N, C-alpha and C positions, 0 to 999 in steps of 0.2 A: 551176548544174545540169550544165552540160557537164563541168565539172571533176570533179564527183562520179561521173558516168558513166565518165569515163576512169579515175579512181582505182579504181572498183569493178572495171572490166575487168582492170586490171593486177593487182589483188589476187586476183581469181579465177584468173587465169593462174598466178600464184605458188602458189595453193592446189593446183591440179591437178599442178603440177610437183613440189611438195614431197611430195605424197602418192603419187607414182608408184612402183609396185611391179612387179617382173618375176617371171616364173615360174622357180622354182628346180628343182623336180622334180614330176613328175605320175605318175598311175597307181600310187599308193602305197596300202598298206593303212593303216587308221586307226592301228593300233598302231605301225607303223613311222613314220608321220608324226608321231605324238606324241613318239616317242623322238627324232626328228631335231629337232623344234621345241624340246624341252627342252634338248638339247645346244646349240642356237644361242642360247637364252636365257642359258645359263651363260656364253656368250662375248659377252654384251651385243649380240646381233644380233636385231633385231625380225623376227619371222616370223609369218605367218598361214596358216591352212589353209582350203581350200575343198573341200567335198565335192561332187563331181559325180556324179550318178546314172549308173551304168554305166561310169564312167571312173575310179573310185577317188578318192583324195585328192590335191589339188595344194597345194604349198607355195610361197608368194610371199614375197619379201624386197625391201627397198629396193634400188634399182639400185646405189647406192654400196656396199652390203654384199654384193653378189653374189659377187665373187671370194673374199672371206674366208669366206663361208658355204659355198661349194663346198669350200674347203680344210679347214675345220673338220670337215665331214662325211667328206671323203676320209680324213682322219687316223684316223677311227674305222671305216673300212670301210663307210660308209653312202652310198647305200642298199644294202641287202643284195643279194647276187647271187641272181638268179632260179634256182630249182631245179625239177626235175621229179620226179614221183612215179611209182609203178607204173602208175596209171591213165593217165598221159600217155604212157608208153612202150608199154603194152600195152592200148590202148583196146578196148572191147567191139566185136565184129564185125570185128576186123582180120584180114586175110588171113594164112594160114599163112606164116611166115618160116623161113629156114634156121636150123639149130642155131647156126651161127656168129653170125648176127644176134641171136639170142636171148641168147647168152652175152655179146655186146658190150653189150647193154642192161643185163643184170644187173651186169656189171662197172662200167658207168657209174653205176648206182644205188649200188653200194658206194662208189665214189669220192665221190659227193655226200654220203652218210651220214657218211663219215669227215671230210669238209670241215666239215659242220655241227658235229660234235663238237669239232673243233679251234677253230672260230670261237666256240664257247661258252666257251673258256678265256680268262681275263682277260688282256688285252694283245694278243691276236691280232687283227690287222686284216684280213689276207688269208691264206687257206689254199687251196692247190691240191694235188690228189692225182692221181697217174697210176699205174694198176695194170696190170701185164702178166701175163696168164694164158693159157696155151696151151689151145686148144680142139681140137687134133688128137689124137684118141684112138687113131689108127692107128700112131702113132710108138712105137717100142720104149721109148724113154726120154723121158718128158714133162718138159720143163724146169720147174724150180720157179717159182712166181710171184714177182714182184718188185713193190716199191712205191717210188715216189719222192714225197717230200713237200717242198713249199715253203711256208714260213711267213714272213710279214712281220709284225713286232710293233712295238709302241709303244716309244719310248725309255724307259729307266728300268725296264723289265721284264726280269728275268733268265730268259729262255726256255731258255738252255742248261742250266740246272739241271733242267728238266722234260723234257729229251730222252729219258731212259730211260723215263719215264712215257708219253711219246708213242709210243715204239717198241712198248711192250707193248700199248697200246691198238690200234695199227694191226695188230699181229701177230694179236691175238685177233679182229679183224674180217675176216680173210681166211684161208681154209682153207689149210693146208700152207705158210703163209708163215713163214719163219724170220727172226730178228732180223738176221742177217747180210745178208739181201736187202732190207733197208729202208734207203734213203738219205734223209737229211733235210738240207735247206738252210734256214738261218734268216738273215733279214736285218732289220736295224733300219730302221724307217721314217725317211725323210728329210723333215722338215717344211719346206715351202716358206715358211711363215709361222710363226715361233716364237710360242708361246703368249704370251710376254711382250710381244710387239709388238702384240697385239690391243688396240685402243683401249678405255680405260675411259671410256665416254661420260659418266659422271656426274662424274668428276674433271676431265675435259678440256672440259667445257662443251657436250657433245653431247646431253645428256639433253633439252634444250629442243626438239630437232628432232622428238621424238615428239609434242609438243603443238603444233607449228607450224600444222597445218591448223585446229585450234580457235582458235588465236590470230588467224589470218587471218579466220575467221568472226566472231569478236568484234570485230575491227577494222572489218569491213564494217557490222555492226549498229550499232556506236558512231557511225560516220560518218553512217549513215542517220538516227539519232536526232538528232545535232547538226544535220544539214541541215534536218530537219523543224522543229526549234526555231527555227532562223534564219529559215526561210521564214515560220513562223507569226508571229514577232515583227517581221517586216519591215514598216515602215509603208507603207500604201497610198499610191501617188502618183496 
């Protein structure tokens, strides 16, 4: 009997250790969480989501998969950068601000809108936009607006061929902006973990880890049944 208790304790400890998951990201929208989980599943990384009322969605992964999960999502620019809308920058009942402050907020919204359009393009992982617009109407000559664009894209994507298209899109998003005043820098993403290095858990014998907690439970139940049979058939002394 003492042996069974010790054995069960060890098995239970192993059960909890093998089923240990850690938090990957929290405060996500359900749509974004589903997108991230689908991407992790394609890389053979088990992930689960927990919906917490008032706190959005949390994604958990196995502790051993944490580093690879972060890298897989980073390569795709996930989770998405938080953006603000007009209601955030101009809340109802806000005190009157200066024209310069109002213009700065409007410029910021333009930058975010252009970033969203760039991120919707296939292969774009990170997009950052900086717009310079003069707000001094008292000057004789108002300097023309300028825009600086930084794009980090996935390897294998020919973003250079789309540069003219990007310039036209940015130009039409900002009044009085000329193509000559748009600077674009493109950089190919440097993957810390190459996709080929991600473990194929099925081929390398890792698939069984998914079922290990259930195997442990089955082992405990089998041991309990065997012990009961032995005790029942033991002759009375």
